Every structure is written in C-alpha cells, then in structure tokens.
NUGUBA-497519 format. One record per residue: residue in one letter; x, y, z of N, C-alpha, C in turn. Coordinates in steps of 0.1 Angstrom, whole numbers, plus 5000, padded with zeros to 4 digits. Example, Ala and Ser with C-alpha at 12.3 -4.5 7.8 and 13.67 -1.06 7.14 Angstrom:
<nodes>
A513249435078512349555078513249675078 S512849785071513749895071512950005079 
</nodes>
This chain:
<nodes>
M565708769296565408689284565408829272 F565108919277564709019265565609109269 L565809179281566909269289568609199283 T569309049283569908989274569908999259 I568708989255569109049237569209189234 R568809289241569009369239570009409243 D571409399255572509349255573109319247 D572809209238573609119230574109229213 I572409269209572309349200572809519205 R572509579215574109759220575709649217 T576209529223577409459217577309519209 A576909399196576309409182577109569174 F576409679186576609819173578109829187 D579109839192579709849197581109769190 R580509659188581809669185582009629168 D580809659165580509659146580809769141 P581809849134580810019128580409969115 A580209829108579009799100577409799103 A577609849115576209769123575409899121 R574409939112573810039111572110039117 S571509939118570009919127569809829132 T569109829143568809729149567909589141 W567009649130566609529126567409459120 E569009489109569509459104570309349115 V571009439126571809319132570809219139 L569309219138568609119140568708999131 T568009049122568108949107569608919105 C570808969109571808989094573108929101 Y572808899117574108939121573908769128 P575008619116574908509123576008469135 G576508599141576708549155576308539164 L574908669162574108659174573208539174 H572908489161571708379161572608299166 A573808239166574408129165574708109185 I574508259192574408239200573108259210 W572308279206570508249216570508099208 I570408039200570807899193571607849205 Y573107859212573507789220573107829234 R572607949237571807969254571107829252 V569707769239568607739248569307549245 A570707519233570907429235571507459249 H572607509254573507499266571907489286 A571007549282570007489290569507319292 C569807339278568807179279570307089287 W571307139283572607009288572707069305 Q572007159311572507149321571407089329 R570007019321569506979319569506849318 D570806779316571106629317570106629300 L569406659292568706669283570506679275 C571406579267572206609266571806619246 W571306509245571206469231570406629229 L569106639233568706729226569706889227 G570606869233571206999231571606989226 R572606879227573506819206572906899198 F571106839194570906839183570506959180 I570207069187569907219192571007279181 S572707199189573607259184573507259168 H573407109173573707079155572907149141 I571107209150570907339145571007389137 G572307479153572407629151573707619142 R574507489142575507509129575007519114 W574207449116573707409100573007539099 L572507639105572407789101572807849103 T574507879108575307949109576707979107 G577007809103577707809099579707869111 I578607809120579407849141578907719146 E579507699150579907569160580007539178 I578807549188579407629200579107539203 H579307429208579407269221578707309229 P577407269234576007309244577307309258 G577807229261578207269267579507349276 A579807459265580307519267580007659273 T581307739286580607779289580907949290 I580508059287579808139280579808249288 G580108379282579308509296578908619287 K579208709299578208819291579108899278 R578408919271579109049262579708989250 F579608839250580408779243579508819227 F580608869216580208919201581508799196 I580708759180581108679168581208769159 D582508839152582208849139582008779128 H581008799120581508729104581308549112 G582308509119581508409128581608259116 M581608199105581808109095583008079099 G582607949101584207899103584207839119 I583607929131584507889147583507819148 V584507719160584507589163585107609180 I583907529188583807619206584407469208 G584607489214584707319222583807269241 E583907159241582707139252583307139269 T584907149265585207229284585707429283 T585507469267585507609265585307699278 E586107799288585307889293585408009289 I584808089285584608219282584208339288 G584708409290584408519306584008619294 D583608769302582308879294584008959287 G582708959278583509039268584609079255 V584408909256585508829241584308849233 T585308879218585608909202586408799198 L585108749191586308589183585408649164 Y586808599155586608699147586408539140 H585908539125585608379114586608269116 G586608189116587508099114588308079128 V587908099140588708089152588407929156 T589307829153589907729168589607739187 L588707679190588907659208589007509208 G590107499210590007299204590407269213 G590507089215591307019229592106979224 T592606899232594506869226594006699238 T593506619236593206479246592406409246 W592006329244590806209248590406219261 Q591006249273590806229287589506309286 K588106309297586806339299587806439307 E588606549306588806639312589106769309 K588706899317589007009310590707029296 R589807029286590907009280590707099269 H589907199269589807299257590007479263 P590607569259590607669268590207749270 T590807849288589907949289590408059285 L588908169280589408289277589008359285 E589008469298589308599305588908659297 D588608799302587208889301588009049293 G587309009284587609149269589109029262 V589608959259589908829257589308879235 I590608929229590208929210591208739203 V590008719197591008609188590908679178 G591508669166591708729150591208579144 A590708639132590008519122591108399117 G591008349121591108239123592308179129 A593108209141593408159149593108029151 K594107929163593907799170594107829181 V593307769190593907799206593407719211 L594807599214594607449216595107339232 G594007319233594207279249594007349258 A593907279271593807329288594807479294 I594707559284595407679283594307769286 T595507929297594107989300594908199291 I593708159279594108369282593808439285 G595308499289594808649304594008729296 Q593208819303592508899303592508989294 Q592009089289592409159276593909179271 S594009019264594808979256594308999240 R595208999234594408989223595408909208 I595108809204595508689196595508759184 G596808709177597108779159596008679143 A595908709137594708659126596108559127 N595608409120596408309121597308249131 S597208239143598608279156597608129155 V598407969161598307939167598707929185 V598107929191598507939209598107759212 L599007749218599807609229599507629243 K600307829248600407799261599907879267 D600007869278599507999287600008149284 I598508229281599808359280599208489288 P600008559297599508639307598508749302 E597708819312597208909306597609039301 H596709109290597309219286599009199274 S598209049268599409049260599409009244 T599709089232599809109217600408919216 V600208829210600508709211600608709191 I601308679183601008619171602308479172 G601908439155602608359150602508099154 I603508019148602607929145604307899149 P604607869162602907829177603908009183 G602107999188602108149189602908239203 M603408389204604708409215604008559215 V604108619227604008689233605108789228 V604408899219605408979210605109119219 G604109169229604109299235602809269241 K602809369250601509419256600509489254 T599409469255598709589255597709669270 E597409769259596309859268595009789272 S594409879276592809829274592009799259 L592109669261591209649240589709739236 I589309729252587809769257587709899265 E587210019257586910079262585310149262 N584810199271583310239268582410099258 G582510019259582109899254582809849234 R583409979234583809929219585709899224 I586109869206587209759213587909759205 N589209769199590109859193590809789181 L590709869168590009749158591509679147 D592709849154594209799149594809699149 H593809589142595009469139595509479136 H596209589119596809529113598509589117 Q598209639132599809689140600009589144 M601009509142601009409154602709389144 P603809349157605109309155605209289151 D606709229140606909089133608609119146 P607808949148609308949164610208869152 V610408799138611608759127612308899124 A611509029120612609109113613109189125 Q612309129142613209199151614609139154 V614208999154616108929153617008959146 L616108959129617109009121618209129126 R617509229129617809349128618909399137 H618509249152619609249162620909189158 M620409049151621709009142623109119138 L621909179128622409279119623209369130 T622909409131623609499145624709469149 L624709309152626109209164627409209148 I626709179137627409119118627909249125 D627209419125628509489123629709579132 D628609489143629909549154631209419151 V631109279151632209209150632909299134 N632109309126633109429110634309509118 A633509559124634109689132635209609140 R635109559148636009509161636909429147 V637409369135637909349126638809409123 D637909549121638109609114639509729112 S639609719126640209769141641609719135 F641909579136643309569131644009519118 H643209589115643909589098644609689101 A646309669087646709779086646409899082 D646910049085646210109077647310229066 D646810119057647410149044646910159028 K647010199024646010299011645310209005 C646610118998645110028998644409889004 D644509849014643009879030642009969026 N643010059025641610179024640510189012 V641410179004640710178993639610038989 R640009898994639309768991638409789004 D638809879018637409899025636309939021 S637210039014635610179007634710099004 Q635409978994634409898982633209818991 L635109779002633809659009632109769012 N632409829025631909989029630509969018 K630209979005629410019000628809918998 E629509798995628709638990627309669003 M627909669011627909629026626209689031 C627109829024625509859024624409829014 K624709819006624309778999623009639001 E623809559004623009409010622009499023 H623009559034621709569037620409699037 Q621209719028619309789023618409729014 K618909599009618009469005617509399016 V618109409030617909389039616709419046 E616909529045616109639046614709679046 N614509679029613709639021612809499021 F613909389025612909269027611709289040 L613209339051612209349064610909429060 G611109569055609309619056608509619044 G608909469043607809369037608009349017 D609109399009608809408998609309288992 G609909208999610209098995611809108991 I611908988983614108968981613809048966 
</nodes>
C-alpha cells in the first residue's frame, strides 16, 4: 500500500509542474485523495459490499468534487489534475499512465446493464471539459482536446478535437520519462483547414474562368480592380482564420 502511495506522489511530481513538496501533494491534491478513496471503495465493490462501496464513493465525491464509481477499473500512475467535476462511470476501464483534467466525463449511453462506458488505453490524456461517451476505446497515447465530445473509437496516437470529436492528427509519445507533453494549445483547426482548401479551389476556378475572357484593355482594367477587391476579401478571411474575428 505504501509503495502505491509513493508511486502516486511521484506521478504527481511528474505530471504537474506546480508540485513543490511531498507535504503539499499529500494535503492539497484532491485528485490523489479521490484515487485513494476510490481504491477503498473498489475493494469493497469487489467483495460484493456494493452499498458500502457506493457510500465511500459518495463521501469521496463530497470531499473532492470528483465522482468515481467503485465498479470502474483504473490502472497504475493514474493522475487527476485539479479534478473538480470529473465523473467516471461504472464500467469505465482506464489503463496505466492516464491523465484527466477537470470537468471530464467518462459516461455511458445505454440503459442496458452491460459495458456502456469508455475504455482509455495506456497514456491517454483527456483535456478539461471533454466528454467521452459510450462503450468506445481511446487508443494508447492519444489526447482529447478540451471540451471535445468523443462518441466513437479513436485509434492510438491520435489527436482529437471538436463536437463530435474527430481525429485531426497523429501524436508522438505523450509521456517521456513519466512526464507528459503540456503543449495542449498546439491543436490544429479542422474548420480553418477546410476553408483554406475551399479558397484554393475558388482561386483555381477563377483563374480558369479568366482564361476565357477576351484580352482587351477594358477587361484588363476591370480584372485589375476585381483582383484588388479579391485580395482584400482574402485578407479578411485569413485574419478570421488566424483568430482575429470578422
């Protein structure tokens, strides 16, 4: 037991750059407290002491703001950063080295008493506010962007964002020497990418149409003015895609 607690504390130092001392981690990290309470509740659940397991889980929720069903299966080096508002359902399966941020829901999508919650394989990172729903599998070393809603299986080493969540790229190893990659802000924008492709296609069509125009002086003057106006509109779109708004 003490070896497990020591491993949990070491994981906190590996995953959170704000961790300063062992005493601080022991006393001020609700994610660790929630995990320790879950382990007691899970042990009761495995011994068919279901009410006691649920009651201990309920006390843990009241103390930490994190709700972990005692029937969930959680691996080693599991880390919850901040943690307020996290919900982990009964049939959830979590591998080793997984990290969750506050507001994450690992929820179910059916009334049937069967596997109805997600499986997170080793090394998965789920950003703040994300919802992973149903009996789906998130492949190892994948990351889920903040506030995404994931409803289908995700292959390993994937980056997922959006509602519904879609794979927008591949990830390298997210955990090296126990430490995770904290570059959560470096997420691609799939909408911006599609718009850029559409602009390229529109420019190509315009060029093809222009090739049919008669090459006279009036047309050249008019085309020059149109090109200036198109450049202005293109710049507005580029500013929007860059985050400047309309």
